[in-house]
C-alpha positions as CSV (number, residue, x, y, z in Angstrom):
1,S,116.2,77.6,69.0
2,G,119.2,79.9,68.8
3,M,117.2,82.9,70.1
4,E,116.1,81.1,73.3
5,S,118.0,80.2,76.5
6,K,117.3,78.3,79.7
7,T,115.9,80.3,82.6
8,F,117.4,80.6,86.1
9,W,114.1,79.8,87.7
10,M,111.8,76.8,87.7
11,C,108.6,75.4,89.4
12,I,108.0,72.3,91.4
13,T,104.7,70.6,92.3
14,R,104.2,70.6,96.0
15,K,103.1,67.3,97.7
16,N,103.5,68.1,101.4
17,W,100.8,70.8,101.8
18,P,100.3,72.1,104.4
19,D,103.6,72.4,106.3
20,P,104.8,74.7,109.1
21,I,105.7,77.5,106.7
22,D,102.1,77.4,105.3
23,F,100.7,77.7,108.8
24,G,103.1,80.7,109.5
25,V,102.1,82.3,106.2
26,Y,98.3,82.0,106.9
27,I,98.8,83.4,110.4
28,L,100.8,86.3,109.2
29,E,98.4,87.1,106.4
30,C,95.3,87.1,108.6
31,T,97.2,89.2,111.3
32,G,98.6,91.5,108.7
33,I,95.2,92.2,107.1
34,L,93.7,92.9,110.5
35,L,96.6,95.2,111.8
36,N,97.1,97.1,108.5
37,T,93.3,97.7,108.2
38,L,93.1,99.0,111.8
39,T,96.1,101.2,111.4
40,L,94.9,102.6,108.1
41,V,91.5,103.4,109.6
42,L,93.0,105.2,112.6
43,I,95.6,107.1,110.6
44,S,93.0,108.2,108.1
45,K,91.2,110.0,111.0
46,K,94.2,112.2,111.7
47,H,93.9,115.9,110.7
48,S,96.9,117.7,112.3
49,G,100.6,117.3,111.9
50,P,102.9,117.2,108.9
51,R,100.7,116.7,105.9
52,V,103.3,115.1,103.6
53,S,104.4,112.6,106.2
54,L,100.8,111.7,106.9
55,I,100.1,111.0,103.2
56,L,103.3,108.9,102.9
57,L,102.3,106.9,106.0
58,R,98.8,106.2,104.6
59,G,100.2,105.2,101.2
60,M,102.7,102.8,102.9
61,I,100.0,101.2,105.1
62,A,97.5,101.0,102.3
63,S,100.1,99.4,99.9
64,Y,101.1,96.8,102.5
65,L,97.4,96.0,103.2
66,I,96.7,95.4,99.5
67,S,99.8,93.3,99.0
68,V,98.9,91.1,102.0
69,I,95.3,90.7,100.7
70,V,96.6,89.7,97.2
71,N,99.0,87.2,98.8
72,F,96.2,85.8,100.9
73,M,93.8,85.4,97.9
74,S,96.5,83.6,95.9
75,D,97.1,81.2,98.8
76,V,93.4,80.5,99.5
77,Y,92.7,79.9,95.8
78,P,96.0,78.7,94.1
79,Y,94.3,77.3,91.1
80,N,94.1,78.8,87.6
81,L,91.0,81.0,87.2
82,R,89.4,80.4,83.8
83,T,86.4,82.0,82.1
84,Q,84.8,81.9,78.6
85,N,86.6,85.1,77.7
86,Y,90.0,84.5,75.9
87,H,91.5,87.9,76.6
88,F,90.5,87.9,80.2
89,N,92.2,84.5,80.7
90,R,95.4,86.0,79.2
91,L,95.3,89.0,81.6
92,I,94.8,86.6,84.6
93,C,97.8,84.7,83.5
94,I,100.0,87.7,82.9
95,F,99.1,89.8,86.0
96,W,97.9,87.2,88.5
97,K,99.9,84.1,88.1
98,S,103.1,86.1,87.7
99,R,102.4,87.7,91.1
100,F,102.7,91.1,89.5
101,L,99.9,92.5,91.6
102,Y,101.5,91.4,94.8
103,W,104.9,92.8,93.9
104,I,103.8,96.1,92.6
105,F,102.1,97.0,95.9
106,D,104.9,95.6,98.0
107,V,107.4,97.7,96.0
108,M,105.1,100.7,96.4
109,A,105.0,100.2,100.1
110,G,108.8,100.0,100.4
111,I,109.3,103.2,98.3
112,F,106.7,105.0,100.4
113,M,108.6,104.0,103.4
114,A,111.9,105.3,102.0
115,L,110.3,108.6,101.0
116,F,108.8,108.9,104.4
117,A,112.2,108.5,106.0
118,V,113.7,111.1,103.6
119,D,110.9,113.5,104.2
120,R,111.3,113.2,108.0
121,Y,115.0,113.8,107.7
122,A,114.6,116.8,105.5
123,C,112.0,118.2,108.0
124,L,113.9,117.6,111.2
125,A,117.3,118.7,109.6
126,Q,115.5,121.8,108.1
127,L,116.8,121.1,104.6
128,D,113.9,122.7,102.8
129,R,116.3,124.8,100.7
130,F,117.6,121.6,99.1
131,R,114.1,120.3,98.1
132,I,113.4,120.1,94.4
133,T,109.6,120.3,94.4
134,A,107.5,123.2,95.7
135,P,105.6,122.5,99.0
136,E,102.1,122.6,97.3
137,Y,103.2,119.9,94.7
138,R,105.3,117.8,97.1
139,S,102.6,115.2,98.0
140,A,101.4,114.7,94.4
141,S,105.0,114.4,93.1
142,Y,105.8,111.8,95.8
143,V,102.8,109.7,94.9
144,I,103.4,109.9,91.2
145,F,107.0,108.9,91.7
146,V,106.1,105.9,93.8
147,V,103.5,104.6,91.3
148,V,105.7,105.0,88.3
149,S,108.8,103.6,90.0
150,A,106.9,100.6,91.3
151,L,105.4,100.0,87.9
152,F,108.7,99.9,86.1
153,L,110.3,97.8,88.8
154,S,107.5,95.2,88.8
155,L,106.7,94.9,85.1
156,P,109.4,92.4,84.2
157,Q,107.7,90.0,86.6
158,I,105.1,89.2,83.9
159,L,107.8,87.6,81.9
160,T,108.2,84.8,84.5
161,V,105.0,82.9,83.4
162,N,104.7,80.5,80.5
163,L,101.8,82.0,78.4
164,R,100.3,79.6,75.8
165,E,97.3,81.2,74.1
166,D,95.0,81.7,77.1
167,R,96.6,79.2,79.4
168,C,99.7,79.6,81.5
169,D,102.1,77.5,83.4
170,C,104.1,78.5,86.5
171,A,107.3,79.2,84.6
172,P,108.7,78.6,81.2
173,I,111.8,76.3,80.7
174,R,113.2,78.4,77.9
175,V,112.7,82.1,77.2
176,S,113.7,84.3,74.2
177,I,117.1,85.9,74.9
178,P,115.8,89.5,74.8
179,F,113.1,88.8,77.3
180,L,115.5,86.8,79.5
181,S,118.0,89.7,79.4
182,L,115.3,91.9,80.7
183,V,114.5,89.6,83.5
184,Y,118.2,89.4,84.4
185,A,118.4,93.3,84.4
186,H,115.3,93.3,86.6
187,V,116.9,91.2,89.2
188,Y,120.1,93.2,89.3
189,V,118.3,96.5,89.5
190,W,115.9,95.1,92.1
191,F,118.9,94.0,94.3
192,S,120.8,97.2,93.7
193,L,118.0,99.7,94.2
194,L,115.5,98.1,96.6
195,F,118.0,96.4,98.9
196,V,121.4,98.0,98.6
197,F,120.6,101.6,97.8
198,Q,117.3,101.9,99.8
199,G,118.7,100.0,102.7
200,S,121.8,102.2,102.8
201,L,119.8,105.4,102.5
202,M,117.5,104.5,105.3
203,G,120.5,103.3,107.3
204,F,122.2,106.7,106.8
205,I,119.0,108.5,108.1
206,C,118.9,106.2,111.1
207,V,122.5,107.2,112.0
208,Q,121.6,110.9,111.7
209,L,118.5,110.4,113.9
210,I,120.6,108.6,116.6
211,N,123.2,111.5,116.5
212,W,120.3,114.0,116.9
213,K,119.0,112.1,119.9
214,L,122.5,111.8,121.5
215,N,123.3,115.4,120.7
216,R,126.3,114.5,118.7
217,L,125.6,116.7,115.7
218,S,128.0,119.5,114.8
219,A,127.2,123.1,115.7
220,N,126.8,123.7,112.0
221,Y,123.6,121.6,111.9
222,T,120.3,123.4,112.5
223,W,118.0,120.6,113.5
224,R,114.6,121.2,114.9
225,L,114.3,121.2,118.7
226,E,111.3,118.9,118.7
227,D,109.8,116.2,116.5
228,D,106.8,117.8,114.8
229,L,105.4,114.3,113.9
230,N,104.4,114.0,117.6
231,G,101.8,116.7,116.8
232,M,99.7,114.3,114.7
233,T,96.4,113.8,116.5
234,L,93.1,112.1,115.9
235,K,90.0,114.3,115.0
236,Q,89.3,114.5,118.8
237,P,92.8,114.9,120.4
238,V,93.1,112.1,123.0
239,V,95.3,114.1,125.4
240,P,96.2,117.8,125.6
241,H,100.0,117.4,125.4
242,L,99.7,115.6,122.0
243,R,98.6,118.7,120.2
244,K,101.1,120.5,118.0
245,P,103.9,121.6,120.1
246,Q,104.8,125.2,120.4
247,R,108.0,126.5,119.0
248,K,110.7,127.0,121.6
249,K,112.5,130.3,122.2
250,K,115.9,130.8,120.7
251,G,117.6,130.7,124.0
252,T,116.8,127.1,124.8
253,V,119.7,125.2,126.0
254,A,120.7,122.3,123.7
255,S,121.2,119.8,126.5
256,S,117.6,120.2,127.6
257,I,116.4,119.2,124.2
258,C,117.1,115.5,124.8
259,D,114.8,115.5,127.8
260,A,111.8,116.9,125.9
261,K,108.9,114.7,125.2
262,G,109.3,115.2,121.5
263,H,112.9,114.0,121.6
264,K,112.8,110.6,123.2
265,W,113.6,107.3,121.7
266,T,109.9,106.7,121.4
267,S,109.4,109.9,119.5
268,A,107.3,109.4,116.4
269,S,110.1,110.0,113.8
270,F,112.2,107.3,115.5
271,C,109.8,104.7,114.0
272,I,112.3,104.9,111.1
273,L,114.8,102.9,113.1
274,P,112.7,99.7,113.5
275,L,111.1,100.2,110.1
276,T,114.6,100.1,108.6
277,L,115.7,97.1,110.5
278,S,112.5,95.2,109.6
279,Y,112.8,96.1,105.9
280,V,116.5,95.2,105.6
281,L,116.0,91.8,107.4
282,A,113.0,91.0,105.2
283,M,114.6,92.0,101.9
284,V,118.1,90.6,102.5
285,Y,117.0,86.9,102.0
286,D,114.8,87.1,99.0
287,S,116.7,89.7,97.1
288,T,120.0,88.0,97.7
289,Y,118.5,84.6,96.7
290,Q,117.3,86.0,93.4
291,F,120.6,87.8,92.9
292,L,122.6,84.6,93.4
293,C,120.3,82.7,91.0
294,A,120.7,85.4,88.4
295,L,124.5,85.0,88.7
296,G,124.1,81.3,88.0
297,L,125.2,80.1,91.4
298,T,121.8,78.3,92.1
299,T,118.3,78.0,90.7
300,Y,115.3,80.0,91.9
301,I,112.7,77.2,92.6
302,I,109.2,78.6,92.9
303,S,107.1,76.9,95.7
304,S,110.3,75.4,97.2
305,E,110.9,75.8,101.0
306,E,113.8,78.2,100.2
307,Q,111.5,80.5,98.2
308,R,108.6,80.3,100.6
309,V,110.9,81.3,103.5
310,G,111.5,84.5,101.6
311,D,107.7,85.1,101.3
312,L,107.4,84.4,105.1
313,L,110.0,87.0,105.9
314,L,108.3,89.6,103.6
315,L,104.9,88.9,105.3
316,T,106.5,89.3,108.7
317,H,107.7,92.8,107.7
318,S,104.2,93.7,106.3
319,T,102.7,92.6,109.6
320,A,105.4,94.4,111.8
321,V,104.9,97.8,110.0
322,P,101.5,98.7,111.5
323,L,102.6,97.5,115.0
324,I,105.7,99.9,114.7
325,I,103.6,102.9,113.5
326,C,101.0,102.4,116.3
327,F,103.6,102.2,119.0
328,Y,105.6,105.2,117.9
329,I,102.9,107.7,117.0
330,P,101.7,109.0,120.4
331,S,98.0,109.6,119.6
332,L,97.6,106.1,118.1
333,R,99.5,104.5,121.1
334,V,97.3,106.4,123.7
335,F,94.1,105.7,121.8
336,L,94.8,101.9,121.6
337,K,95.8,101.8,125.2
338,R,92.5,103.4,126.2
339,Q,90.5,101.1,124.1
340,L,92.3,98.1,125.6
341,K,91.7,99.3,129.1
342,R,88.0,99.8,128.3
343,A,87.8,96.3,126.9
344,V,89.5,94.9,130.0
345,K,87.1,96.8,132.4
346,K,84.0,95.7,130.5
347,K,85.3,92.1,130.6
348,K,85.9,92.3,134.4
349,A,82.5,94.0,134.9
350,G,80.8,91.3,133.0
351,S,82.5,88.5,134.9
352,T,81.4,90.0,138.3
353,V,77.7,90.1,137.3
354,P,75.9,87.2,139.1
């Protein structure tokens, strides 16, 4: 009809399952669930250190964990789930087959990551006077902002399924022009905000952190002398020097700051550098692919190798995040090293028993 137009996406039926991409996806999903669960359990035991940063880290890890679980469930059971309830079947079509549940948690995780980077930058650069929210409401306002933003950014995803009463196909061939316009806008906003803006913002923060480490900041900048995120400890501190660092005296020489334990490349706040790199590398492919399809240069083919490579990169990022966090936060790193040494000792002791 005159009020409908062809979509820039379509579906294909796969005949070569499984292939190397499938094996990679399953390995990353299982590994990602394990690592994110372990990291979330460990980071939930922390009780000291910057409270807001801790909440943002928990939100990021929890969101990535849920997104990987949803992705794993959809891969294990890719068939349409049908019941005797008409309305429930429609909800399954709208929110499950459209991958809305996956994308909303993946977007939440990305926004949590960006806010974590911004909060770290504001803390280290001592920019509290520029903050909008009061300290007591900061955590709640961050969480509300993440949930609302992810909801609005992910809602247009439900328009990508072909809903016919209580049944749905992978994608419609034609969509009403108002709905199609909304999907186009969604792709453009997605590319502009989640890739260009967020990537640039986190890249800027990375440059500032590097300048802080190399002592290249102007004398007008009043950055902290140490990284307070290193003070995050488990409920039973693993080593004495991981407790909250004491404030240095005003007479401390600037050149000695770079030699402090809290100011090395492995300092906790420097996890933003590999997190940014991983995020940009994961987002550049899928977001650019969707953007080019919306421009009419190609077609977004769901279940094709090109589309599944994008999923593989996003899963790689979701799996890399807990590894980065565990490596950069000292208490987690030391705790895991001790557990690994104990496991190795037990294995050696067991092998020597006649």
